[in-house]
Backbone as numpy.savetxt, mean C-alpha at the origin, in Angstrom:
# Nx Ny Nz CAx CAy CAz Cx Cy Cz
31.21 -1.22 -28.78 30.30 -0.21 -28.35 28.88 -0.68 -28.32
28.49 -1.54 -29.27 27.11 -2.04 -29.30 26.72 -2.78 -28.03
27.63 -3.60 -27.47 27.41 -4.32 -26.24 27.15 -3.38 -25.06
27.98 -2.34 -24.98 27.84 -1.35 -23.92 26.47 -0.62 -24.03
26.04 -0.37 -25.23 24.79 0.33 -25.41 23.60 -0.58 -24.93
23.72 -1.89 -25.30 22.61 -2.79 -24.90 22.59 -3.04 -23.41
23.76 -3.05 -22.77 23.83 -3.13 -21.33 23.23 -1.93 -20.68
23.57 -0.73 -21.24 23.00 0.51 -20.67 21.44 0.50 -20.84
21.01 0.07 -21.99 19.52 0.00 -22.24 18.92 -0.97 -21.31
19.52 -2.13 -21.04 19.00 -3.14 -20.11 18.97 -2.61 -18.70
20.02 -1.91 -18.31 20.03 -1.36 -16.96 19.02 -0.26 -16.83
18.75 0.54 -17.88 17.75 1.55 -17.82 16.39 1.02 -17.64
16.11 -0.15 -18.38 14.77 -0.83 -18.23 14.62 -1.35 -16.84
15.71 -1.98 -16.27 15.64 -2.52 -14.90 15.36 -1.36 -13.90
16.00 -0.23 -14.08 15.73 0.92 -13.21 14.34 1.44 -13.26
13.84 1.48 -14.55 12.38 1.90 -14.69 11.45 0.92 -14.00
11.73 -0.36 -14.15 10.90 -1.39 -13.49 11.00 -1.28 -11.99
12.24 -0.98 -11.48 12.36 -0.84 -10.01 11.63 0.39 -9.52
11.70 1.44 -10.27 10.87 2.68 -9.87 9.45 2.30 -9.71
8.90 1.54 -10.68 7.49 1.18 -10.61 7.21 0.24 -9.50
8.14 -0.71 -9.20 7.91 -1.61 -8.08 8.00 -0.89 -6.74
8.99 -0.05 -6.62 9.13 0.69 -5.34 7.94 1.60 -5.12
7.43 2.30 -6.13 6.32 3.22 -6.04 5.04 2.41 -5.67
4.88 1.28 -6.35 3.66 0.43 -6.11 3.59 -0.10 -4.73
4.75 -0.24 -4.02 4.74 -0.84 -2.71 4.86 0.18 -1.58
4.81 1.49 -1.86 4.98 2.55 -0.86 3.95 2.51 0.24
2.73 2.35 -0.12 1.63 2.33 0.87 1.86 1.07 1.82
2.16 -0.04 1.23 2.30 -1.25 1.96 3.53 -1.20 2.85
4.66 -0.64 2.31 5.83 -0.51 3.18 5.61 0.43 4.33
4.92 1.55 4.07 4.59 2.48 5.17 3.74 1.82 6.21
2.74 1.09 5.85 1.87 0.38 6.84 2.68 -0.71 7.53
3.57 -1.33 6.88 4.49 -2.35 7.51 5.30 -1.64 8.57
5.87 -0.52 8.23 6.77 0.22 9.19 5.92 0.76 10.35
4.72 1.18 10.11 3.83 1.63 11.16 3.58 0.53 12.24
3.60 -0.70 11.79 3.40 -1.80 12.70 4.71 -2.05 13.56
5.87 -1.66 13.04 7.10 -1.96 13.77 7.61 -0.69 14.52
7.19 0.44 14.16 7.74 1.68 14.78 6.57 2.50 15.39
6.75 3.05 16.59 5.67 3.82 17.19 5.79 5.30 16.79
6.92 5.98 16.94 6.94 7.42 16.65 6.65 7.70 15.22
5.60 8.46 15.00 5.18 8.74 13.61 6.13 9.44 12.73
6.92 10.35 13.25 7.82 11.09 12.40 9.00 10.21 11.92
9.36 9.22 12.66 10.43 8.34 12.28 10.11 7.35 11.21
8.84 7.09 11.00 8.39 6.17 10.02 8.79 6.66 8.66
8.60 7.94 8.37 8.99 8.46 7.07 10.50 8.41 6.88
11.27 8.65 7.98 12.67 8.60 7.84 13.21 7.20 7.47
12.61 6.17 8.14 12.96 4.76 7.94 12.48 4.40 6.51
11.30 4.82 6.14 10.82 4.49 4.77 11.76 5.10 3.75
12.21 6.30 3.95 13.05 6.96 2.99 14.38 6.23 2.93
14.93 5.76 4.06 16.19 5.07 4.04 16.01 3.64 3.34
14.81 3.02 3.64 14.53 1.76 2.95 14.47 1.92 1.48
13.85 3.03 1.04 13.74 3.25 -0.44 15.12 3.48 -1.00
15.99 4.23 -0.29 17.35 4.47 -0.72 18.12 3.15 -0.96
18.01 2.29 0.01 18.69 1.02 -0.08 18.11 0.17 -1.23
16.76 0.18 -1.34 16.19 -0.59 -2.47 16.68 -0.10 -3.79
16.77 1.20 -3.95 17.26 1.77 -5.11 18.73 1.48 -5.39
19.49 1.60 -4.27 20.93 1.31 -4.36 21.19 -0.14 -4.80
20.35 -1.09 -4.36 20.52 -2.44 -4.69 19.71 -2.93 -5.82
19.11 -2.01 -6.57 18.14 -2.36 -7.61 18.69 -3.32 -8.64
19.93 -3.12 -9.06 20.49 -3.97 -10.06 20.74 -5.41 -9.60
20.76 -5.59 -8.31 20.94 -6.86 -7.71 19.64 -7.66 -7.57
18.53 -6.93 -7.68 17.26 -7.63 -7.49 16.88 -8.41 -8.72
16.41 -9.67 -8.53 16.03 -10.46 -9.66 14.57 -10.19 -9.99
14.41 -9.48 -11.17 13.10 -9.14 -11.67 12.28 -10.40 -11.83
11.05 -10.37 -11.36 10.13 -11.48 -11.49 10.07 -12.24 -10.21
11.02 -12.05 -9.24 10.95 -12.68 -7.99 10.05 -11.85 -7.07
9.87 -12.27 -5.85 8.96 -11.68 -4.93 9.53 -10.32 -4.38
9.11 -9.23 -5.01 9.62 -7.94 -4.58 9.23 -7.62 -3.13
7.97 -7.91 -2.73 7.56 -7.59 -1.37 8.44 -8.33 -0.36
8.75 -9.61 -0.58 9.58 -10.33 0.37 10.94 -9.63 0.53
11.52 -9.20 -0.57 12.80 -8.52 -0.55 12.69 -7.20 0.13
11.73 -6.36 -0.28 11.59 -5.06 0.29 11.22 -5.07 1.80
10.41 -5.97 2.17 10.06 -6.02 3.60 11.26 -6.49 4.44
12.08 -7.30 3.85 13.29 -7.74 4.61 14.22 -6.54 4.77
14.39 -5.75 3.71 15.26 -4.53 3.81 14.64 -3.65 4.89
13.30 -3.49 4.88 12.65 -2.65 5.88 12.90 -3.11 7.27
12.84 -4.46 7.44 13.16 -5.03 8.82 14.52 -4.68 9.24
15.51 -4.84 8.36 16.91 -4.48 8.72 16.99 -2.97 9.04
16.26 -2.17 8.35 16.32 -0.70 8.64 15.66 -0.39 10.00
14.69 -1.12 10.34 14.06 -0.94 11.69 15.06 -1.33 12.77
15.78 -2.42 12.59 16.76 -2.86 13.58 17.88 -1.84 13.60
18.24 -1.32 12.43 19.33 -0.28 12.42 18.84 0.98 13.13
17.58 1.35 12.92 16.99 2.50 13.58 17.11 2.38 15.09
16.74 1.17 15.59 16.78 0.96 17.05 18.25 0.94 17.55
19.17 0.39 16.79 20.59 0.36 17.21 21.09 1.79 17.32
20.77 2.62 16.34 21.28 3.99 16.33 20.70 4.86 17.43
19.56 4.52 17.90 18.87 5.27 18.94 18.81 4.57 20.25
19.71 3.66 20.46 19.77 2.84 21.64 19.74 3.65 22.96
20.41 4.76 22.98 20.41 5.56 24.20 19.08 6.31 24.41
18.40 6.65 23.37 17.16 7.41 23.47 15.91 6.53 23.70
16.00 5.30 23.25 14.84 4.39 23.22 15.13 3.07 23.93
14.13 2.43 24.37 14.25 1.03 24.80 13.95 0.29 23.50
15.07 -0.34 22.95 14.97 -1.00 21.67 14.53 -2.39 21.87
13.63 -2.85 21.05 13.23 -4.29 21.06 14.36 -5.12 20.50
14.49 -6.33 20.89 15.52 -7.22 20.34 15.05 -7.69 18.97
16.07 -8.34 18.29 15.79 -8.72 16.89 14.66 -9.79 16.78
14.56 -10.75 17.68 13.44 -11.69 17.56 12.08 -11.04 17.75
12.01 -10.04 18.58 10.75 -9.32 18.72 10.36 -8.56 17.47
11.35 -7.94 16.87 11.09 -7.23 15.55 10.69 -8.18 14.49
11.35 -9.37 14.48 10.97 -10.42 13.49 9.52 -10.87 13.78
9.16 -11.04 14.98 7.79 -11.47 15.32 6.85 -10.48 14.94
7.10 -9.17 15.24 6.19 -8.10 14.82 6.10 -7.97 13.29
7.22 -8.17 12.63 7.24 -8.10 11.14 6.35 -9.23 10.59
6.47 -10.45 11.20 5.63 -11.53 10.68 4.14 -11.27 10.80
3.80 -10.75 12.03 2.43 -10.35 12.34 1.96 -9.25 11.35
2.80 -8.27 11.10 2.46 -7.20 10.19 2.23 -7.68 8.82
3.11 -8.60 8.35 3.02 -9.19 7.00 1.68 -9.98 6.91
1.31 -10.73 7.89 0.01 -11.41 7.85 -1.20 -10.48 7.78
-1.04 -9.39 8.59 -2.17 -8.43 8.55 -2.21 -7.73 7.20
-1.12 -7.42 6.65 -1.14 -6.79 5.30 -1.71 -7.69 4.25
-1.51 -8.99 4.40 -2.07 -9.90 3.44 -3.63 -9.80 3.51
-4.17 -9.73 4.74 -5.58 -9.56 4.88 -6.05 -8.23 4.29
-5.28 -7.16 4.50 -5.61 -5.84 3.92 -5.64 -5.98 2.35
-4.60 -6.61 1.89 -4.48 -6.77 0.39 -5.68 -7.53 -0.15
-6.13 -8.58 0.54 -7.31 -9.38 0.09 -8.53 -8.48 0.15
-8.68 -7.72 1.25 -9.89 -6.89 1.36 -9.87 -5.81 0.22
-8.67 -5.30 -0.04 -8.57 -4.25 -1.06 -8.92 -4.85 -2.43
-8.42 -6.04 -2.74 -8.73 -6.69 -3.97 -10.26 -6.94 -4.11
-10.83 -7.42 -3.01 -12.27 -7.71 -3.05 -13.08 -6.41 -3.25
-12.64 -5.33 -2.54 -13.31 -4.07 -2.79 -13.17 -3.56 -4.21
-12.00 -3.72 -4.76 -11.84 -3.29 -6.12 -12.76 -4.03 -7.07
-12.90 -5.34 -6.87 -13.81 -6.15 -7.68 -15.24 -5.69 -7.48
-15.62 -5.43 -6.23 -16.98 -5.00 -5.94 -17.29 -3.65 -6.59
-16.41 -2.71 -6.45 -16.57 -1.38 -7.08 -16.71 -1.52 -8.54
-15.87 -2.38 -9.14 -15.92 -2.61 -10.61 -17.26 -3.09 -11.05
-18.00 -3.90 -10.16 -19.25 -4.47 -10.60 -20.43 -3.52 -10.35
-20.20 -2.36 -9.75 -21.29 -1.41 -9.60 -21.68 -0.80 -10.90
-22.94 -0.37 -10.99 -23.36 0.39 -12.22 -22.53 1.65 -12.30
-22.32 2.16 -13.47 -21.40 3.32 -13.69 -21.94 4.55 -12.93
-23.21 4.75 -12.83 -23.72 5.95 -12.07 -23.27 5.85 -10.58
-23.26 4.66 -9.98 -22.90 4.48 -8.64 -21.36 4.66 -8.48
-20.61 4.14 -9.40 -19.15 4.32 -9.37 -18.82 5.79 -9.49
-19.50 6.52 -10.44 -19.30 7.93 -10.59 -19.55 8.73 -9.26
-20.60 8.35 -8.59 -20.91 9.00 -7.30 -19.84 8.77 -6.30
-19.30 7.52 -6.25 -18.24 7.23 -5.29 -16.99 8.05 -5.68
-16.69 8.12 -6.94 -15.54 8.93 -7.35 -15.69 10.37 -7.01
-16.87 10.92 -7.16 -17.13 12.38 -6.81 -16.87 12.58 -5.28
-17.37 11.65 -4.49 -17.29 11.81 -3.01 -15.87 11.45 -2.48
-15.36 10.29 -2.92 -14.17 9.82 -2.22 -12.83 10.01 -3.00
-12.84 10.18 -4.28 -11.67 10.39 -4.99 -11.46 11.88 -5.36
-12.50 12.53 -5.65 -12.44 13.97 -5.97 -12.65 14.79 -4.77
-13.02 14.18 -3.66 -13.24 14.80 -2.33 -14.20 16.02 -2.43
-15.30 15.70 -3.13 -16.30 16.77 -3.23 -17.32 16.65 -2.03
-17.90 17.73 -1.64 -18.83 17.73 -0.56 -20.14 17.27 -1.12
-21.02 16.87 -0.14 -22.35 16.39 -0.53 -23.08 17.55 -1.27
-22.89 18.73 -0.83 -23.51 19.93 -1.43 -23.04 20.09 -2.90
-21.79 19.97 -3.15 -21.23 20.02 -4.50 -21.80 18.93 -5.39
-21.83 17.75 -4.86 -22.39 16.62 -5.64 -23.86 16.89 -5.95
-24.60 17.35 -4.92 -25.99 17.64 -5.10 -26.22 18.65 -6.21
-25.42 19.75 -6.27 -25.49 20.76 -7.28 -25.19 20.15 -8.66
-24.18 19.34 -8.69 -23.77 18.77 -10.04 -24.70 17.80 -10.57
-25.44 17.01 -9.72 -26.30 15.95 -10.15 -27.80 16.36 -10.16
-28.04 17.55 -9.61 -29.47 18.02 -9.50 -30.32 17.03 -8.63
-29.69 16.51 -7.57 -30.34 15.61 -6.68 -30.22 16.32 -5.24
-31.22 16.02 -4.39 -31.10 16.64 -3.09 -29.96 16.01 -2.29
-29.46 16.74 -1.29 -28.38 16.28 -0.45 -28.84 15.03 0.28
-30.04 14.97 0.74 -30.55 13.76 1.44 -30.51 12.55 0.54
-30.91 12.73 -0.75 -30.83 11.60 -1.67 -29.42 11.16 -1.91
-28.49 12.08 -2.02 -27.07 11.76 -2.23 -26.55 10.95 -1.01
-26.86 11.45 0.20 -26.43 10.76 1.37 -27.02 9.36 1.52
-28.30 9.20 1.18 -28.92 7.90 1.25 -28.34 6.94 0.20
-28.09 7.49 -1.01 -27.55 6.67 -2.08 -26.12 6.18 -1.70
-25.30 7.07 -1.15 -23.98 6.70 -0.73 -23.99 5.66 0.38
-24.97 5.82 1.28 -25.07 4.82 2.36 -25.45 3.42 1.73
-26.35 3.38 0.85 -26.76 2.10 0.21 -25.60 1.52 -0.54
-24.84 2.35 -1.27 -23.68 1.88 -2.02 -22.60 1.32 -1.03
-22.37 2.02 0.01 -21.39 1.45 1.01 -21.88 0.17 1.63
-23.13 0.06 1.92 -23.70 -1.21 2.44 -23.56 -2.36 1.44
-23.84 -2.03 0.21 -23.74 -3.08 -0.86 -22.28 -3.49 -1.03
-21.35 -2.57 -0.93 -19.98 -2.86 -0.99 -19.51 -3.70 0.19
-19.98 -3.34 1.34 -19.65 -4.12 2.56 -20.07 -5.57 2.44
-21.28 -5.76 2.02 -21.79 -7.12 1.81 -21.05 -7.88 0.65
-20.80 -7.17 -0.36 -20.06 -7.81 -1.55 -18.65 -8.25 -0.99
-17.89 -7.36 -0.35 -16.58 -7.65 0.12 -16.65 -8.83 1.08
-17.58 -8.84 2.02 -17.71 -9.95 2.97 -17.94 -11.31 2.19
-18.83 -11.30 1.19 -19.10 -12.50 0.41 -17.80 -13.01 -0.33
-17.12 -12.06 -0.91 -15.95 -12.37 -1.69 -14.86 -13.00 -0.72
-14.73 -12.36 0.40 -13.67 -12.82 1.34 -14.05 -14.24 1.92
-15.30 -14.40 2.17 -15.74 -15.74 2.71 -15.54 -16.80 1.58
-15.78 -16.44 0.34 -15.60 -17.31 -0.80 -14.15 -17.72 -1.04
-13.23 -16.79 -0.75 -11.80 -17.02 -0.95 -11.19 -17.89 0.16
-11.77 -17.74 1.35 -11.19 -18.51 2.48 -11.68 -19.99 2.52
-12.66 -20.30 1.75 -13.20 -21.65 1.69 -12.33 -22.58 0.91
């Protein structure tokens, strides 16, 4: 009975890890599928089917290996399946074209990941008052008027400060990306 309990515990930990991995890659998977599929409503359907298969095969995934490589391959197969199922309704691209588009999408996502990492570093290096202002505007989705009321600063001052922060972030991200490519 003890061995069965330890196997159940191990499987539960694997499932929890898979939930975290799948959730962490949702934005990237959705962007990947957007590169391969045109109709917007079908992207969510293919993403949902991809997630179902990832979950179904979760116990077969080797934890510690490249989850993105595995998940994006599952997504590619789902795109091909999507086109096969809708052959009569759509002009379906052939498999080599989907593979070529998938390779291009993967490369573009690498650039997006690098920009996102650079932006995260740059935001982290801002003074706390500037980070707080960014959070109010872009994460809490507050209006300039609301921020002005909360900070006792004019709306013009808020707009100018946000502009300067965005410019500083743009320059910081550019420097970091240039430094990484050298």
